[in-house]
N, C-alpha and C positions, 0 to 999 in steps of 0.2 A: 412743279413746285420745288423750291430750293430746299435742300436737305437741312441747311442751317436754320431755316425758319421753324422746323419741327423740334429743334433741340431745346431741352429744358435746362434752365440755369437757376440754381438755388443760390441766392445771395442773402446773407443775414441782413435783417432790416436796417442795422446801423451801417452797412456797407453797400447799400443799393447803388451808389454811384461808382463804385470800384469795379473793375473787370475781374473775371475769375482768375486770371493769371496773377494779378496783384494780391489777391487774398489767399492764394494757396499756401504761401509760407506763413501767413499770419494766423490762420485759424485751422483747427482740426476738430473733427467730430468723432466721437467714440461710438463704435457699433456695439452690439449686444455682448460680444466676447471681449471687450476691452481693448480692441485693436484700433489704433488711431487711423483716421481716414482724412486725407486732404480734401479740400473743397472740390477738386477735380474728380476724385474718386466718388465722393458723395453725389455729385452731379451725374456721374455715369450710372450709379445705382438707381437714383431716382428716375433718370431718363428711361432706363430699361423697364422699370415698374410702370411708368406712364405708357410706354409703348405696348406693354403687355395688356394694360387696361384698354388701350385703343383697339387691339386685336379682339378683345372680348366684346367691345361695343360694336365693332364691325360685324361680328357674328350675329349680333342682335338686330342688325339692320341700320345702324347709325354709321354710314359710310364716310362721312366727311369730318370725322373727329380726328384731331391731331394730338400728339403727346403734349404740345404746348397748351392746348385747350384743357386737357386733363389737369395739368399742373396749375394753370391759372385758376381753375375751379377749386382745387384742393387748397392751394396756398392763399386763396382769398380770405379765409378765416384766420390766417396767420398775420395779416397786415397790422392788426392792432396789438396783438400779444407777442409777436416775434416768432422766430422759428422754433418749433418744439423739438424734442429729442427724436432721433432717427426712427425709433420703433413706432412713435406716434404718426410720423409722416408715412411710413410704410403701411400702417394700418389704415390711415385715411385714404390712401391711394387704392389699396386692394379692396376696401369695403365700399368704395364709391358705387352707388347704384345709378343706373341710367336715368331714373326719375329725378334724383338729386341733381345730376348733371344738367338735364334739360331744364329744370327749374332755375338753376344758376344761369344758364345761357339766356333764358327768357328775361330774368331780372337784369342781367348785364345789357341786354338789348334795350330794355326800357331806360336804363341809366345812360345809355349812349355809347357803350363800349364798341370798339371796332372789331369786326370778325374777319 
């Protein structure tokens, strides 16, 4: 498997067509301590959280889950309302239950999403 396929990229809804390199200088996210984070740093944090959740799911027996799958599941609810604050994203990733994830995977399969 290609390592790049597992990487998670967070792009604000209004900048979906831009690459991460183009939007690094344009947007910054504030973390809980008031420190500005570039989009690249934000992606790194979110990717590490998703990979942590992957490790948890692997321990539960879900061996074919990727960080991208986790992010796609969590970010699916952001499509209509836009990207929430960082603390909400962190909470959504870390509190994701395997049953929620499997329900999302099932619904995505019925909708015709490619896995």
